[in-house]
N, CA, C and O atoms as a GROMACS GRO file, in nm:
protein
  316
    1UNK      N    1  -6.488   7.995   6.078
    1UNK     CA    2  -6.522   8.039   5.946
    1UNK      C    3  -6.619   8.017   5.890
    1UNK      O    4  -6.678   8.103   5.824
    2UNK      N    5  -6.671   7.855   5.909
    2UNK     CA    6  -6.777   7.777   5.853
    2UNK      C    7  -6.896   7.824   5.888
    2UNK      O    8  -6.987   7.786   5.815
    3UNK      N    9  -6.935   7.920   6.006
    3UNK     CA   10  -7.052   7.973   6.040
    3UNK      C   11  -7.088   8.118   5.918
    3UNK      O   12  -7.198   8.166   5.890
    4UNK      N   13  -6.969   8.153   5.872
    4UNK     CA   14  -6.951   8.290   5.780
    4UNK      C   15  -6.994   8.214   5.637
    4UNK      O   16  -7.064   8.259   5.547
    5UNK      N   17  -6.950   8.126   5.642
    5UNK     CA   18  -6.965   8.050   5.524
    5UNK      C   19  -7.106   8.013   5.495
    5UNK      O   20  -7.154   8.030   5.383
    6UNK      N   21  -7.175   7.960   5.598
    6UNK     CA   22  -7.311   7.882   5.584
    6UNK      C   23  -7.430   8.041   5.589
    6UNK      O   24  -7.545   8.036   5.546
    7UNK      N   25  -7.370   8.158   5.644
    7UNK     CA   26  -7.434   8.264   5.663
    7UNK      C   27  -7.447   8.327   5.527
    7UNK      O   28  -7.559   8.372   5.500
    8UNK      N   29  -7.329   8.340   5.416
    8UNK     CA   30  -7.331   8.347   5.300
    8UNK      C   31  -7.390   8.281   5.215
    8UNK      O   32  -7.449   8.338   5.123
    9UNK      N   33  -7.387   8.132   5.226
    9UNK     CA   34  -7.461   8.046   5.134
    9UNK      C   35  -7.604   8.056   5.179
    9UNK      O   36  -7.679   8.052   5.081
   10UNK      N   37  -7.669   8.069   5.299
   10UNK     CA   38  -7.797   8.095   5.327
   10UNK      C   39  -7.850   8.219   5.275
   10UNK      O   40  -7.959   8.214   5.219
   11UNK      N   41  -7.792   8.321   5.285
   11UNK     CA   42  -7.836   8.461   5.218
   11UNK      C   43  -7.819   8.453   5.100
   11UNK      O   44  -7.880   8.545   5.046
   12UNK      N   45  -7.738   8.357   4.991
   12UNK     CA   46  -7.759   8.370   4.869
   12UNK      C   47  -7.928   8.288   4.839
   12UNK      O   48  -8.028   8.327   4.778
   13UNK      N   49  -7.899   8.172   4.910
   13UNK     CA   50  -8.050   8.116   4.887
   13UNK      C   51  -8.152   8.179   4.928
   13UNK      O   52  -8.251   8.175   4.855
   14UNK      N   53  -8.159   8.234   5.017
   14UNK     CA   54  -8.277   8.336   5.021
   14UNK      C   55  -8.282   8.418   4.945
   14UNK      O   56  -8.400   8.450   4.935
   15UNK      N   57  -8.212   8.486   4.868
   15UNK     CA   58  -8.194   8.593   4.786
   15UNK      C   59  -8.275   8.526   4.656
   15UNK      O   60  -8.382   8.570   4.613
   16UNK      N   61  -8.211   8.420   4.607
   16UNK     CA   62  -8.234   8.344   4.491
   16UNK      C   63  -8.380   8.312   4.500
   16UNK      O   64  -8.443   8.328   4.395
   17UNK      N   65  -8.439   8.275   4.595
   17UNK     CA   66  -8.599   8.222   4.643
   17UNK      C   67  -8.669   8.343   4.612
   17UNK      O   68  -8.782   8.347   4.662
   18UNK      N   69  -8.642   8.425   4.557
   18UNK     CA   70  -8.755   8.551   4.567
   18UNK      C   71  -8.772   8.561   4.385
   18UNK      O   72  -8.703   8.520   4.292
   19UNK      N   73  -8.873   8.622   4.392
   19UNK     CA   74  -8.913   8.622   4.227
   19UNK      C   75  -8.785   8.716   4.132
   19UNK      O   76  -8.743   8.691   4.019
   20UNK      N   77  -8.748   8.824   4.222
   20UNK     CA   78  -8.669   8.936   4.197
   20UNK      C   79  -8.530   8.854   4.177
   20UNK      O   80  -8.466   8.882   4.075
   21UNK      N   81  -8.486   8.769   4.250
   21UNK     CA   82  -8.358   8.707   4.248
   21UNK      C   83  -8.348   8.609   4.104
   21UNK      O   84  -8.267   8.603   4.011
   22UNK      N   85  -8.456   8.548   4.132
   22UNK     CA   86  -8.466   8.442   4.005
   22UNK      C   87  -8.479   8.502   3.862
   22UNK      O   88  -8.454   8.445   3.756
   23UNK      N   89  -8.528   8.643   3.885
   23UNK     CA   90  -8.530   8.721   3.746
   23UNK      C   91  -8.375   8.750   3.742
   23UNK      O   92  -8.312   8.705   3.645
   24UNK      N   93  -8.313   8.815   3.830
   24UNK     CA   94  -8.183   8.862   3.778
   24UNK      C   95  -8.044   8.773   3.753
   24UNK      O   96  -7.947   8.801   3.683
   25UNK      N   97  -8.075   8.636   3.848
   25UNK     CA   98  -7.978   8.544   3.807
   25UNK      C   99  -7.990   8.462   3.655
   25UNK      O  100  -7.894   8.410   3.599
   26UNK      N  101  -8.126   8.464   3.603
   26UNK     CA  102  -8.163   8.450   3.483
   26UNK      C  103  -8.119   8.507   3.381
   26UNK      O  104  -8.106   8.444   3.275
   27UNK      N  105  -8.083   8.650   3.394
   27UNK     CA  106  -8.024   8.759   3.320
   27UNK      C  107  -7.868   8.714   3.300
   27UNK      O  108  -7.794   8.724   3.202
   28UNK      N  109  -7.844   8.660   3.438
   28UNK     CA  110  -7.654   8.648   3.438
   28UNK      C  111  -7.654   8.500   3.349
   28UNK      O  112  -7.570   8.478   3.261
   29UNK      N  113  -7.750   8.416   3.383
   29UNK     CA  114  -7.703   8.312   3.295
   29UNK      C  115  -7.651   8.351   3.136
   29UNK      O  116  -7.547   8.323   3.077
   30UNK      N  117  -7.737   8.406   3.108
   30UNK     CA  118  -7.750   8.487   2.951
   30UNK      C  119  -7.634   8.558   2.907
   30UNK      O  120  -7.585   8.565   2.794
   31UNK      N  121  -7.595   8.613   3.026
   31UNK     CA  122  -7.485   8.707   2.986
   31UNK      C  123  -7.345   8.666   3.025
   31UNK      O  124  -7.255   8.684   2.942
   32UNK      N  125  -7.315   8.608   3.152
   32UNK     CA  126  -7.209   8.572   3.210
   32UNK      C  127  -7.177   8.437   3.164
   32UNK      O  128  -7.083   8.397   3.095
   33UNK      N  129  -7.266   8.381   3.212
   33UNK     CA  130  -7.222   8.183   3.196
   33UNK      C  131  -7.178   8.192   3.031
   33UNK      O  132  -7.087   8.121   2.989
   34UNK      N  133  -7.228   8.256   2.972
   34UNK     CA  134  -7.160   8.191   2.794
   34UNK      C  135  -7.012   8.237   2.791
   34UNK      O  136  -6.921   8.176   2.734
   35UNK      N  137  -6.998   8.368   2.867
   35UNK     CA  138  -6.815   8.370   2.832
   35UNK      C  139  -6.766   8.283   2.885
   35UNK      O  140  -6.658   8.252   2.835
   36UNK      N  141  -6.812   8.195   3.010
   36UNK     CA  142  -6.671   8.148   3.055
   36UNK      C  143  -6.707   7.999   2.986
   36UNK      O  144  -6.611   7.923   2.971
   37UNK      N  145  -6.839   7.951   2.942
   37UNK     CA  146  -6.848   7.818   2.849
   37UNK      C  147  -6.728   7.882   2.710
   37UNK      O  148  -6.628   7.816   2.682
   38UNK      N  149  -6.752   7.979   2.658
   38UNK     CA  150  -6.672   8.002   2.560
   38UNK      C  151  -6.536   8.003   2.553
   38UNK      O  152  -6.471   7.982   2.450
   39UNK      N  153  -6.479   8.034   2.689
   39UNK     CA  154  -6.339   8.052   2.744
   39UNK      C  155  -6.303   7.896   2.771
   39UNK      O  156  -6.187   7.860   2.755
   40UNK      N  157  -6.390   7.815   2.806
   40UNK     CA  158  -6.372   7.666   2.886
   40UNK      C  159  -6.347   7.590   2.792
   40UNK      O  160  -6.238   7.533   2.785
   41UNK      N  161  -6.463   7.570   2.680
   41UNK     CA  162  -6.494   7.473   2.607
   41UNK      C  163  -6.432   7.519   2.457
   41UNK      O  164  -6.341   7.455   2.405
   42UNK      N  165  -6.496   7.645   2.391
   42UNK     CA  166  -6.453   7.656   2.274
   42UNK      C  167  -6.290   7.669   2.281
   42UNK      O  168  -6.209   7.602   2.219
   43UNK      N  169  -6.273   7.745   2.348
   43UNK     CA  170  -6.117   7.799   2.340
   43UNK      C  171  -6.014   7.675   2.433
   43UNK      O  172  -5.892   7.689   2.435
   44UNK      N  173  -6.062   7.593   2.482
   44UNK     CA  174  -5.964   7.491   2.548
   44UNK      C  175  -5.926   7.525   2.691
   44UNK      O  176  -5.890   7.431   2.763
   45UNK      N  177  -5.928   7.628   2.734
   45UNK     CA  178  -5.884   7.707   2.823
   45UNK      C  179  -5.938   7.691   2.938
   45UNK      O  180  -5.986   7.786   3.001
   46UNK      N  181  -5.936   7.583   2.977
   46UNK     CA  182  -6.024   7.532   3.110
   46UNK      C  183  -5.934   7.469   3.252
   46UNK      O  184  -5.982   7.425   3.357
   47UNK      N  185  -5.781   7.484   3.212
   47UNK     CA  186  -5.703   7.458   3.313
   47UNK      C  187  -5.580   7.624   3.339
   47UNK      O  188  -5.546   7.710   3.258
   48UNK      N  189  -5.554   7.611   3.449
   48UNK     CA  190  -5.442   7.715   3.490
   48UNK      C  191  -5.319   7.628   3.492
   48UNK      O  192  -5.318   7.528   3.563
   49UNK      N  193  -5.209   7.664   3.413
   49UNK     CA  194  -5.122   7.615   3.363
   49UNK      C  195  -4.967   7.678   3.497
   49UNK      O  196  -4.853   7.640   3.525
   50UNK      N  197  -5.041   7.765   3.530
   50UNK     CA  198  -4.944   7.866   3.663
   50UNK      C  199  -4.968   7.830   3.781
   50UNK      O  200  -5.074   7.770   3.797
   51UNK      N  201  -4.898   7.849   3.878
   51UNK     CA  202  -4.952   7.826   4.029
   51UNK      C  203  -4.928   7.946   4.100
   51UNK      O  204  -4.829   8.010   4.062
   52UNK      N  205  -4.992   7.993   4.192
   52UNK     CA  206  -4.976   8.106   4.295
   52UNK      C  207  -5.087   8.237   4.240
   52UNK      O  208  -5.085   8.285   4.126
   53UNK      N  209  -5.147   8.264   4.312
   53UNK     CA  210  -5.252   8.393   4.271
   53UNK      C  211  -5.221   8.498   4.164
   53UNK      O  212  -5.271   8.535   4.058
   54UNK      N  213  -5.116   8.530   4.242
   54UNK     CA  214  -5.065   8.650   4.120
   54UNK      C  215  -5.067   8.603   3.981
   54UNK      O  216  -5.144   8.650   3.897
   55UNK      N  217  -4.968   8.497   3.954
   55UNK     CA  218  -4.962   8.416   3.813
   55UNK      C  219  -5.110   8.401   3.761
   55UNK      O  220  -5.141   8.454   3.654
   56UNK      N  221  -5.177   8.348   3.817
   56UNK     CA  222  -5.312   8.272   3.769
   56UNK      C  223  -5.408   8.409   3.768
   56UNK      O  224  -5.514   8.400   3.705
   57UNK      N  225  -5.383   8.509   3.822
   57UNK     CA  226  -5.475   8.632   3.799
   57UNK      C  227  -5.423   8.646   3.659
   57UNK      O  228  -5.500   8.622   3.566
   58UNK      N  229  -5.315   8.680   3.638
   58UNK     CA  230  -5.218   8.720   3.461
   58UNK      C  231  -5.301   8.595   3.400
   58UNK      O  232  -5.400   8.606   3.327
   59UNK      N  233  -5.267   8.526   3.426
   59UNK     CA  234  -5.354   8.389   3.311
   59UNK      C  235  -5.496   8.444   3.286
   59UNK      O  236  -5.520   8.493   3.176
   60UNK      N  237  -5.570   8.440   3.359
   60UNK     CA  238  -5.683   8.445   3.361
   60UNK      C  239  -5.713   8.582   3.265
   60UNK      O  240  -5.774   8.578   3.158
   61UNK      N  241  -5.655   8.709   3.329
   61UNK     CA  242  -5.680   8.817   3.247
   61UNK      C  243  -5.650   8.794   3.073
   61UNK      O  244  -5.704   8.847   2.976
   62UNK      N  245  -5.568   8.718   3.078
   62UNK     CA  246  -5.487   8.676   2.910
   62UNK      C  247  -5.594   8.601   2.852
   62UNK      O  248  -5.626   8.632   2.737
   63UNK      N  249  -5.660   8.502   2.914
   63UNK     CA  250  -5.800   8.433   2.886
   63UNK      C  251  -5.911   8.535   2.865
   63UNK      O  252  -5.972   8.518   2.759
   64UNK      N  253  -5.944   8.617   2.924
   64UNK     CA  254  -6.026   8.703   2.879
   64UNK      C  255  -5.996   8.848   2.774
   64UNK      O  256  -6.074   8.926   2.720
   65UNK      N  257  -5.859   8.840   2.776
   65UNK     CA  258  -5.819   8.952   2.642
   65UNK      C  259  -5.826   8.869   2.520
   65UNK      O  260  -5.836   8.934   2.416
   66UNK      N  261  -5.821   8.718   2.508
   66UNK     CA  262  -5.807   8.620   2.396
   66UNK      C  263  -5.969   8.635   2.372
   66UNK      O  264  -6.012   8.656   2.258
   67UNK      N  265  -6.032   8.627   2.454
   67UNK     CA  266  -6.206   8.604   2.429
   67UNK      C  267  -6.234   8.777   2.396
   67UNK      O  268  -6.297   8.787   2.291
   68UNK      N  269  -6.219   8.841   2.424
   68UNK     CA  270  -6.210   8.991   2.380
   68UNK      C  271  -6.184   9.020   2.241
   68UNK      O  272  -6.261   9.090   2.175
   69UNK      N  273  -6.101   8.980   2.204
   69UNK     CA  274  -6.000   9.030   2.074
   69UNK      C  275  -6.095   8.955   1.966
   69UNK      O  276  -6.134   9.002   1.859
   70UNK      N  277  -6.128   8.801   2.031
   70UNK     CA  278  -6.177   8.716   1.938
   70UNK      C  279  -6.348   8.796   1.936
   70UNK      O  280  -6.397   8.788   1.824
   71UNK      N  281  -6.422   8.854   2.018
   71UNK     CA  282  -6.547   8.935   1.999
   71UNK      C  283  -6.531   9.018   1.911
   71UNK      O  284  -6.615   9.011   1.821
   72UNK      N  285  -6.421   9.129   1.898
   72UNK     CA  286  -6.392   9.233   1.826
   72UNK      C  287  -6.359   9.183   1.714
   72UNK      O  288  -6.423   9.238   1.625
   73UNK      N  289  -6.289   9.103   1.675
   73UNK     CA  290  -6.295   9.039   1.522
   73UNK      C  291  -6.363   8.988   1.525
   73UNK      O  292  -6.283   8.910   1.473
   74UNK      N  293  -6.485   8.915   1.537
   74UNK     CA  294  -6.619   8.870   1.486
   74UNK      C  295  -6.738   8.958   1.467
   74UNK      O  296  -6.818   8.938   1.376
   75UNK      N  297  -6.753   9.082   1.576
   75UNK     CA  298  -6.865   9.158   1.578
   75UNK      C  299  -6.813   9.322   1.568
   75UNK      O  300  -6.898   9.410   1.559
   76UNK      N  301  -6.682   9.353   1.571
   76UNK     CA  302  -6.655   9.484   1.564
   76UNK      C  303  -6.679   9.549   1.462
   76UNK      O  304  -6.679   9.672   1.468
   77UNK      N  305  -6.710   9.475   1.329
   77UNK     CA  306  -6.725   9.519   1.220
   77UNK      C  307  -6.867   9.575   1.205
   77UNK      O  308  -6.881   9.677   1.136
   78UNK      N  309  -6.963   9.522   1.258
   78UNK     CA  310  -7.115   9.559   1.281
   78UNK      C  311  -7.129   9.672   1.305
   78UNK      O  312  -7.220   9.726   1.243
   79UNK      N  313  -7.046   9.759   1.405
   79UNK     CA  314  -7.087   9.866   1.436
   79UNK      C  315  -7.074   9.941   1.326
   79UNK      O  316  -7.109  10.059   1.328
   0.00000   0.00000   0.00000
């Protein structure tokens, strides 16, 4: 199993080491990472209070719903 993980890690390193990979990842930082930062720091949702994958998945979806409702509240009237 460790070999497979190292292969995935090395493949990602090789991908990120290209100009195209750096460009794609820089776009991800501006799009995705801000969402996680908002959910974690602004809303204080940085720990799961439930145990088990099914329960944690539901809790994560609720965090995302809260984030999206706030976006609709703040930016929905702009359209």
